[in-house]
N, C-alpha and C positions, 0 to 999 in steps of 0.2 A: 467491602472486602477482597476484593481483590487487589492480588499483589500488584499489579501494573494493569490501569485500562488505556487502552491503544483506542484514541476516537477516531470517528468516521472520518473516510478519507477525503482531504482539503486541497482545494486547490492554491498552489503557490502563485497564482496570476490567473487576471482575467483571460487569456488566452488558456489557460489549463483549465477551463469549465466544459465540461461536456456533458453532464446528466441535469434532469432539472431537481432542483431544491435541497442542494448540495452546499455545503461550505466554503467559504475562502481566508485566505488569511493574509489580504494583500493589501488593506485598506484600513484606516484606524479605527473605523465602526467594528470590522469585525473584530481586532483585535481588543476592541472593548467587550465586546458580547463575547468571546470567547473568556475573558478575564472572569465572568460570573461560573461560567462552568469551573473553571480550574480552582478557583477559591473557594467553591462547596466542596471540590474532592480534596483539597487538601484540609481543609477545613474537619474534615472525617477520618483525615490521617490516612489518606490515599495518595497515590502517585498516578500520574497522567503524562501521556503522552501525544502530541498529533500526529496523525499518519498523511502524509505530503502526496496528492494525488495529482500527476498532471495527465489530463486523459487523450493529451494528443489527436490523434485522428478520429479517436472514438467521442465524437461528438456532433451536434446539429446548432445551428445559429438558433435556434427557437430557445434554445435551453443556455445559451450564452449573452453576455453583456452587451451592450451596442458598442460598437467600434472594435470587440475583440475579432481575433483571427483564431481558425482550426487548422491546428500544425502539426508537422508531421515528420521524420527522416527524409520521406521522399514523397512525391504528390500521388498516392496511392490510396484509395477510398478502404475504409474498412467495412466488408459485407455482413454488415450487421444494421438493424434497426434500433432505433430509442424513443422512451416513451418521452411525450412531453404534454406540457398543460396548454400547449396551444392547439396541436392538431392531431394529438394520439400519437399514435407511434410514427417516427420520420425517420427517413433514411438518414446515414450520413453525410457529412459535406465531405466535399473533395478538398483536401488540405493542402495548406500553402507547404510546399520544400522548405526547410529552414536551412539556410546559408551558413556556410562554416562560421560566420561572427555571430549571424543568431542562434546557433545552437549554445555559443558560449552567452549568449544574451539570456537562454532558458537556465542554464547552469546559476548564471546569477540572481536570477528570480526565486530559484531554490535555497538559495544562500540567504536572500532577504527575508525568505518565508520561514527560513530556520531561527533567524534572528527576533521576526514577529514573534513567532511563538514562544520563544523564551520571555518576551514582554507582555504577551498574553498569559503570562503563568504555566507554560506548560515545563515538566521537565524535561524534557527532549524532544526530539522528533523520530519520526521512522519514515524512508524510504518506502513508499508502495514501488516495486519492482517488479510487479508480476501482473497479472488478468489482463493483460491486454493495453496496458498503458505506454505512456510515450516510453519510459525507460525499457520494456519489454519490446518497445516496438523498435527502437535502436537496436536491440539483441535479435530481433526477428527475421529470418531469410525472406521473409514475403513482403513484410512491411518498410524494409529498408534496403535499398537498392543502390545506397552511394558508392560512390566511388574515391571520396576522401578520408581521412584517418577514423571517420565514424562508419564507415562501413566496408563490405568484403569477408576481411578475416573473421575469426571467432574474438579476436583480442581486438579487434579494431570496432566491432560492435557493442562488446563489453565496457569501451573505454567510457563512453556516455555516463551511464550510471555511476562509475566508479569516480568520474569526476566530480557529479554532483554531491555524493560521498564525501569528496575531499574537501569541497568548498564548502560544505556545512558543519563538516569536520573544524574547518581551520573558524568557519564563523563562531562555535558555541562549544566548541571541545567534542573531541570523538565520543568521550564517553556519555554524551548526551546525544547519540547519533546510533539509530537501528537501521537495517534494513531487511524487508520482507522480500523472499522470491519463492516462484515454485516453477520447478525444473517440468519442462513439457506442457505447459499449462497454455491450453489452444483458445480459450477464452476470447471472445470480441476479435475472431479471427488473427490468429498468430500461428506461426508453423516456426519449429525447428527440427532439423532434421536430427542436430547432434546437443540434445539436453545436457548428456553427460559433460560433453566438451565445453558447452556455454558456463554450465556450474562450476566445473576447475578453473575455468579462465576467471570466475566472479570470485571463486575462494582464493586465486593467487592474487587476485586484485587488491582485495581486503586485507591478506596476510600483512601484518605491521600497521595497520589501522588503530587498532585498539578501539573499536567499536564498542559501543553500550552491549550490543546483541545483533547474534543472527535471528531470524524469525523464517521459518523454511516451514513450507506447506508440504504435503505427502507428494509427490513427483507424479503428474497424472502420466508416466508412460511407465512401462517397465523396463526399459531402457538404461534408467540409473536409479539405485537407492539412494535420494536425497540425503533422509535422515543418517546415515551411516558415513555417505562423504564430508558432512557438516560438522558430524561429531569426531570424525577423525583429524579431520584438516583445518577446522575455527578453532583456535584456542581461547574464544570467548565466552560468553553466556549463550547456549542455544535456546532457542524458543521454537517448540514444534506445534504442528497444526492440522486440523483438518480431520474430523470423524471420530473427537476422542470423547469417552465419557468417564465417569469416576474411574473405574476400576483400569482401564486400558491406561489414563492417564498417570496412574499410579506405578503401573508396570513398567512402564518407561523411566519413570523416573527412578525407581529401585532400581533398574538394570544398568542406569546411568546414562541411558541414551540420549539425555536433555536433560537440563536444567531446569525448563518449566513448561508447562502445556497451556496454550491458550484456545480459549471456548469464544464461539461468535453466536451460533444457533442456541446452543443450552441458555447464553445470558441473554438472549433476548427476551427468551417467554420467562425466565426466573431471575429476575435482578437479583434475590440474595440465594445466588447459587452456592456461595462458598458455605453457608450458612446448610442450604439443604444436603450438598455434601457431606458434610462434618456428619450431620445426624442419619446420614442412610436416607433420607425422605424421597417420596416420590418426585420426578421433575414434571413441570407444564410441558407441553407439546407447543412449539411455536407454528404459527399461522403464515406458511408461505406465503397466500394469497395477500395479506398486509403488509409485508415489507416495502419500505418506502413509499406508502401510500399517504403519509400524512393521516392527520387526527389521531385520537387516543387509541383507537381499533388496533390490537397487535402490536401496541407502543407501550400503553400505561395501564393497560387494562388486565392484565394478566394475575392470576390470583397470587398474593402473597403467601 
């Protein structure tokens, strides 16, 4: 019933893995498995894109395939712990600092992942550019201490995500590529003292790319009105996210503040969310303790 499903954050490469039990899109087996999902969505008349999420330094070897590396803009550990199936909570690994040539190798990983996503039947891809993952690590002042073309100024620090978007757009068409971002998001040990400048540099960079959409989360700081800046300066479809319910979402659409509103928490507990919204029915509350825990509890056992 959704206008668009954005699938779970999925790694473009083995090096991009960080959490336990998360999917990838870099092997033939993964492509074949995802095809079952996309076929089911399309059979029901739906549309689905794959969110590409490279964890970068937010990773532990306990959650990564054998032979893979934990990589980052700089050799600086993320001050967070991650759950593993092996030892419970574990500190992140010290990341390998990507050389300039290796940065372009990662960009190629994203390009290939976009092609793989199309082969798996996805209608497009969304670059996960926030929540402390690799693109935001490049944009972060504390995670990126580089002195080459990818470090230093705001314009240099946004270069990586912009090149990734360009590569994926060239591979599958810009009209099948979206971008998700949240200014000032500190999740996973990220620091940005100039969130407005970062968002401005991104908006300047994607101007003219003709992306499928921009997916903006409510800014985690009072230093910037992310929704207003995106609506004013981005000339494509705008999706907004974070904390909306039925009425507040309708208000934003009616005010032309966005073209669409996305839901996560409500959809977890209400797979029939569209029908509940249409009929004004009460919503089930999601159980945070069961998120990413495996099994049916908190996944497929919510009441219809």
